[in-house]
N, C-alpha and C positions, 0 to 999 in steps of 0.2 A: 147716679151713684154719688153719694156724699163722701167727703174725705175720710170720715170715720169708718165707712164701710168699704173703703178701697181695697182692692186685691193686694195680697202680700207677696204674690209671686213676682219675680223680676220682670220688668217690662220687656217686650220683644225688641229685637234688633240690637244694634251696637250702641253702647253708651258713648256719649260725647266726651270731649277732652277738657271742658271748662269746669267740671266739678258740679254741674247741676244735674237735674233729672232728664235733661234733653238728650236726644239721640246724636249720633255722630253727624248726620246730615244737617240737623238743626244747628249744631255748633259751627259747622263749616259755613253755613249761610250767615249766621250771626257775625262771625269774624270777617267774612267777605264784605259785608256791608260797611264795616269800619274801614276796610282797605279801599273800597271803591269810591267813597266820597272825596277823599283828598285827591285821588287820581282824576276824578271828574272835574274838580276845581282846577287842577293843573291843565287838563285838556282845554278848558275854557280859556285859560291864560294863553295857551298856545294860539288860539284863534285871535285873541286880542293883539298878540304880537305878530299877527299875519303869517304865522307858520301853519298854513292850512293843511299841508300834507301830514304834518305831525298831529295836528288836531284830528284829522280824519282817522289816522291810524290809531290814536289813543281812544277815540270814541267808539270805533269799531271793536277794538280790544275790550273795552268796558262792556259794550253790548254783548259780545261773545261770552265774556266771563259771567255776566248776569244770566244769560241764557243757560249756560252750563250749570250754574248754581241752582237755578230753578229746576232744571231737569234732575239733578242729583237729589235735591230736596224732595221733589214730588215722588221720585222712585222710592226714596227712604220712607216717606209718609204713607204712601199707598201700598207698598209691597213688602217693606222690611220692618220698620219700627212702629209706625203710627205715632200719634201724639197724645191721644186721650188717655191711654194707660199710664203715661208718664205725667200727665197733668192732674189726675184725679186726687192726688194727695195735697194739692195746693189749697190753701185756705180760701182762695178766690174761686174755687170750683163750685158750681159750674158757671154762675152768673157773670162774675168778673172776667173769667177766662174767655168765655164766649163773646162778651162785649168787646174786649180787647182784640180778639181775633177778627170780629166783624169789622171793626174800624180799620184794622190793619189790611184786611182783604180789599176794602174799598180803595185804599191807596195803592196796594200792590197790583191790583188788576188794572187800574187806570194808568199806573206807571208802565206796565208792559205794553198797553195799547199806545200810549204816547211815544214810548221809545221806538216801537215798530214804525209808527207813522213818521217820526222825525228822521230815523235812519233811512227808511224807504224813500221819503221825499228828497233827502240830501243826495242819495245815490242816483236818483232819477234826474234831479234838477241842477246839480252843480257840475261844472265841466271837469274834465280830467286833463291835467292835474287840477285839484280843487283851487278855486279862486272865487272872489266875490261875484255875485250874479243877482239877477232880478229876485231870486228866491231868498236872498240873504236876510232881509228884515224879518220875514215870516219864520225863517229857520231860527233866527236868534230868539224871537219871542217864544216859539214852541219849544226850543231847546231849554230855555230858562224854565218854562212851565214843567217840562219833563224832569229837569234837575231838581226843582222844588218838590215835585211829586216823589222822586226817589228819596229825597231827604225825609219827607213825611212817611214814606214806606219804611225807611230804616228806623225812624224814631218809634213808630207804632209797632214795628216788629220787635224792637228791643223791649218795649213795654209789655207786649204779649209774652215774650220770652220770660221776663221777670215774673209776671202773673202766673204763668203756667208751669215754669220749670225751676224757679229759684225760690219764690216765696214759700215759707213753711211756718 
């Protein structure tokens, strides 16, 4: 469906709070990603300061928040609002929106997999209470990769958001 033939009925689900065409769940994830990135940087600083207990608590909190955001988002997209009815009026529909979504999904899926791996390995390989161990170097490398992937997930998600729900 092209923007000129888009439906005129209101889209399903609850409208978001940012004033775009996005749903409530989409706006929550959009804002959560802004909040998570500085918290992630702070968590890394805690590890650099050798405050490993706080680093662990911060990273587990971030991972839990991201998991909750993903669950809320997926429930909203699959069962409540959907995203296509809200995106069809974009001038970038369908090609630009789908391209932006595809690029975003590449990073989003790899981020989830990396975060699961990094958290799982850290929980299995570091002592309690947390302290440097044989796994530290690999954890640092994989953690940096997961953080970079989360940054790219955020950036591509915001681009998709603009293409699908803001552009007019």
